C-alpha positions in Angstrom: -51.6 209.4 -4.9 -53.8 207.7 -7.8 -52.3 204.6 -9.1 -53.0 203.4 -12.6 -54.7 200.1 -13.0 -55.5 197.7 -15.5 -58.9 197.3 -17.2 -61.3 194.7 -15.5 -61.0 191.0 -16.4 -63.3 189.7 -19.0 -65.7 186.7 -18.6 -64.1 183.3 -19.1 -64.8 182.2 -22.7 -63.0 180.1 -25.4 -60.2 182.7 -25.9 -59.5 182.7 -22.2 -59.4 179.1 -21.9 -56.7 179.3 -25.0 -54.9 181.8 -23.1 -54.4 179.6 -20.1 -53.3 176.7 -22.2 -50.9 178.9 -23.7 -49.6 180.1 -20.4 -48.9 176.3 -19.2 -47.0 175.6 -22.5 -44.9 178.8 -21.8 -44.1 177.7 -18.2 -43.5 174.0 -19.4 -41.0 175.2 -22.0 -39.2 177.2 -19.3 -38.9 174.1 -17.4 -37.0 172.4 -20.1 -34.6 175.2 -21.1 -31.2 175.6 -19.8 -32.0 178.8 -17.8 -28.5 179.6 -16.5 -26.5 179.0 -19.6 -28.9 180.9 -21.8 -28.6 184.1 -19.2 -25.1 184.0 -19.4 -25.0 184.1 -23.1 -27.4 187.2 -22.7 -25.0 188.6 -20.1 -22.1 188.6 -22.6 -23.9 189.8 -25.8 -25.4 192.7 -23.9 -22.2 193.9 -23.0 -20.6 193.9 -26.4 -19.2 197.1 -27.6 -20.5 196.4 -30.9 -20.9 200.0 -32.4 -23.3 200.1 -35.1 -24.8 196.6 -34.2 -25.4 197.7 -30.6 -27.0 201.0 -31.6 -29.2 199.0 -34.0 -30.3 196.8 -31.2 -31.1 199.5 -29.1 -33.3 201.4 -31.8 -35.0 198.3 -32.6 -35.7 197.7 -28.8 -37.1 201.1 -28.2 -39.3 200.9 -31.0 -40.7 197.5 -30.2 -41.1 197.9 -26.4 -42.2 201.7 -26.8 -39.5 202.8 -24.4 -39.7 206.4 -22.9 -36.1 207.7 -23.4 -36.9 211.7 -22.7 -36.4 211.0 -18.9 -32.8 209.3 -19.3 -29.7 211.3 -18.6 -28.6 210.6 -22.1 -31.6 210.6 -24.4 -29.2 210.4 -27.5 -29.2 206.7 -28.4 -26.2 207.0 -30.4 -24.0 207.7 -27.2 -24.7 204.0 -25.6 -21.7 201.7 -26.6 -23.7 198.7 -25.5 -27.1 197.3 -25.2 -26.7 196.8 -21.3 -25.4 200.6 -20.9 -28.7 201.6 -22.5 -30.7 199.2 -20.5 -29.3 200.3 -17.1 -29.4 204.1 -18.2 -29.6 206.7 -15.2 -32.2 209.1 -15.2 -32.1 212.9 -15.6 -32.0 214.8 -12.3 -35.7 215.5 -11.2 -37.2 213.0 -13.7 -38.7 211.1 -10.5 -39.5 213.7 -7.6 -39.9 212.0 -4.4 -43.1 212.3 -2.3 -42.2 215.2 0.1 -44.3 213.5 2.9 -41.8 212.4 5.8 -44.0 209.3 6.5 -44.1 208.2 2.8 -42.8 204.7 1.9 -41.4 205.2 -1.5 -41.8 203.1 -4.5 -38.4 201.6 -5.1 -38.9 201.1 -9.0 -40.7 201.8 -11.9 -43.1 199.0 -12.8 -46.3 197.5 -12.1 -47.7 196.2 -8.7 -48.2 192.2 -9.0 -49.5 191.7 -5.4 -49.7 194.0 -2.2 -51.2 193.5 1.1 -50.5 191.9 4.4 -48.9 188.2 5.0 -51.1 185.5 6.0 -49.7 183.3 8.7 -46.5 184.1 7.3 -47.2 183.6 3.5 -47.2 186.0 0.7 -49.8 186.0 -2.3 -48.3 185.3 -5.5 -51.2 185.0 -7.9 -54.8 184.1 -7.6 -55.2 181.1 -5.3 -51.6 180.6 -5.0 -49.3 181.7 -1.9 -45.8 180.7 -0.6 -44.0 181.0 2.7 -42.0 184.0 3.4 -39.2 181.7 5.0 -38.7 180.3 1.7 -38.2 183.4 0.2 -35.6 184.5 2.8 -33.7 181.5 2.0 -34.9 179.4 5.2 -34.0 182.1 7.8 -36.7 181.3 10.2 -35.8 184.0 12.9 -35.9 186.6 10.1 -39.3 185.3 8.7 -40.8 185.4 12.3 -40.2 188.8 12.6 -42.2 189.5 9.3 -44.8 186.8 9.5 -47.7 189.2 10.1 -46.1 192.2 8.5 -46.8 193.7 5.0 -45.5 193.1 1.4 -45.6 194.5 -2.2 -44.3 192.8 -5.0 -43.3 195.0 -8.1 -42.8 193.8 -11.6 -40.4 195.6 -14.0 -40.9 195.1 -17.5 -38.4 195.4 -20.3 -39.6 198.8 -21.1 -39.1 200.1 -17.7 -36.3 202.0 -15.9 -34.1 199.1 -14.2 -32.2 200.7 -11.3 -33.7 200.0 -7.8 -33.9 203.0 -5.2 -34.3 202.9 -1.4 -37.9 203.2 0.0 -36.8 204.7 3.2 -33.7 205.7 5.0 -31.8 202.7 6.0 -28.6 201.2 7.2 -27.4 198.0 5.4 -27.6 194.9 7.8 -26.7 192.2 5.4 -26.9 190.9 1.9 -27.4 187.3 1.0 -27.3 185.7 -2.2 -29.7 182.7 -2.8 -29.2 180.6 -5.8 -32.2 179.2 -7.7 -33.8 178.8 -11.0 -34.5 181.4 -13.4 -38.1 181.3 -14.7 -39.7 184.4 -16.1 -41.5 186.5 -13.6 -44.3 188.0 -15.7 -47.9 187.4 -14.8 -48.3 184.4 -17.1 -45.5 182.5 -15.4 -46.4 183.9 -11.8 -50.0 182.2 -12.3 -48.5 178.8 -13.5 -45.3 178.4 -11.2 -45.9 177.5 -7.6 -43.6 179.4 -5.4 -42.0 181.1 -8.3 -40.2 184.1 -6.4 -39.1 181.5 -3.6 -37.6 179.2 -6.3 -35.9 181.8 -8.5 -32.3 183.0 -7.7 -32.3 186.2 -5.8 -30.5 188.8 -3.7 -31.8 189.6 -0.3 -31.0 193.1 1.1 -31.6 193.6 4.6 -31.8 197.3 6.3 -32.3 198.6 9.7 -34.8 201.5 9.4 -37.0 203.6 11.9 -39.9 201.1 11.6 -37.9 198.1 12.0 -36.1 195.4 9.7 -36.7 196.1 6.0 -36.3 193.2 3.5 -35.7 194.2 -0.2 -35.6 191.1 -2.4 -34.1 191.3 -5.9 -35.6 188.3 -7.9 -33.7 187.2 -10.9 -35.4 185.9 -14.0 -34.3 184.2 -17.2 -32.3 186.5 -19.3 -31.5 188.7 -16.3 -27.7 189.2 -17.1 -26.9 190.0 -13.6 -28.2 191.8 -10.4 -25.8 194.5 -8.8 -25.8 196.4 -5.5 -24.2 199.6 -5.2 -22.1 198.3 -2.2 -20.9 194.8 -3.6 -21.2 195.3 -7.4 -22.2 192.7 -9.5 -23.4 189.5 -7.5 -24.8 187.4 -10.3 -24.1 185.1 -12.7 -23.8 182.7 -9.7 -20.1 181.7 -8.7 -21.4 178.6 -7.1 -24.6 176.9 -6.1 -24.6 177.6 -2.1 -26.4 180.3 -0.3 -23.9 183.1 0.3 -24.0 185.4 3.3 -22.1 188.4 2.3 -20.3 190.5 4.9 -21.4 194.2 4.7 -18.6 196.8 4.1 -17.4 198.6 7.3 -18.7 200.9 8.2 -22.1 199.5 7.1 -23.4 201.8 4.0 -26.3 204.3 5.3 -28.7 205.0 2.2 -31.1 207.8 2.2 -34.5 207.4 1.0 -34.4 207.7 -3.0 -30.8 206.7 -3.1 -30.1 204.2 -5.5 -29.6 200.5 -4.1 -28.9 198.2 -7.2 -29.9 197.5 -10.7 -31.1 194.8 -12.9 -29.2 193.9 -16.1 -32.4 193.0 -18.1 -35.9 193.0 -16.3 -37.4 191.4 -13.2 -39.1 191.7 -9.8 -38.7 193.4 -6.4 -40.4 192.5 -3.2 -40.6 194.6 -0.2 -41.2 193.0 3.1 -41.9 195.1 6.4 -42.6 194.1 10.0 -46.0 194.3 11.4 -47.4 197.9 11.9 -44.8 199.3 9.7 -46.9 200.6 6.9 -50.6 201.3 5.7 -50.7 200.9 1.9 -52.7 203.5 0.1 -56.2 202.4 -0.8 -55.7 202.8 -4.4 -52.6 200.6 -4.5 -53.7 197.3 -5.9 -52.4 194.5 -8.1 -52.2 196.0 -11.7 -51.3 199.5 -10.5 -48.6 201.3 -12.5 -45.9 202.7 -10.2 -42.9 204.9 -10.6 -39.5 205.5 -8.4 -40.4 208.0 -5.7 -44.2 207.8 -5.6 -45.6 207.1 -2.2 -47.0 203.5 -1.8 -48.1 203.9 1.9 -47.8 205.5 5.2 -44.9 204.6 7.5 -45.8 203.8 11.2 -49.3 203.1 10.5 -50.8 199.7 11.3 -51.9 197.9 8.1 
């Protein structure tokens, strides 16, 4: 699989310096914003059944963000009765064919690779010269972190224009779901470069699965204006109903999800992080930071040492 990547970075110059200053200002403004109240307002607004107003907002969004609607199950924008109904639209059958190789680890989302590789002494790379402990990302679960400490990870960013449902990268049985409260910084590249430990600070849903290659962690990271995060087994889990970590009991019997099956969704855009134990996957050579990826594409080979 050949992955599309961004053009090479340019040499540092005055425009680069100004860009860095703007990034710092953008991150600083986010620290001052009432992140959760603003996101609750967006949660309410995007669900309004506003008829012509909702359809006008959808058309404006499609035009501004150049959203591809031909692969949607319902491509007629007039059929959506709220902005969120459009934003979380399902795809038509066959729009995202799955990699047929049985040892392929599938991409769970449409988006862009932020970082990919192996954990280094239990730390994940967030951005250039920035790393953070996997234990913090996992809500302080040291036992779980120890099992992944020398494993592999990939961080996948979903922009507003992307399809926003999350799918299983491999067959798995649900072992647990944890809601970890936190901030709601933006998760775009500019903020990731300026806010240390961004993904470990933001609110997130940790989904754990037992698989043929060991324990898989799928982390759904919230962000500002992400109205809510849902899973197919618990439904809507955010906005938060408190400020304490919640370890949610799995349904009985525990759900078994096949590779490619829907796992959950973001109501507005955000980030997904996959964590796998040592030796579980070897990433494809062409998979690098900046690569464009889509649901169902192979990200790497299972059962091969990274």
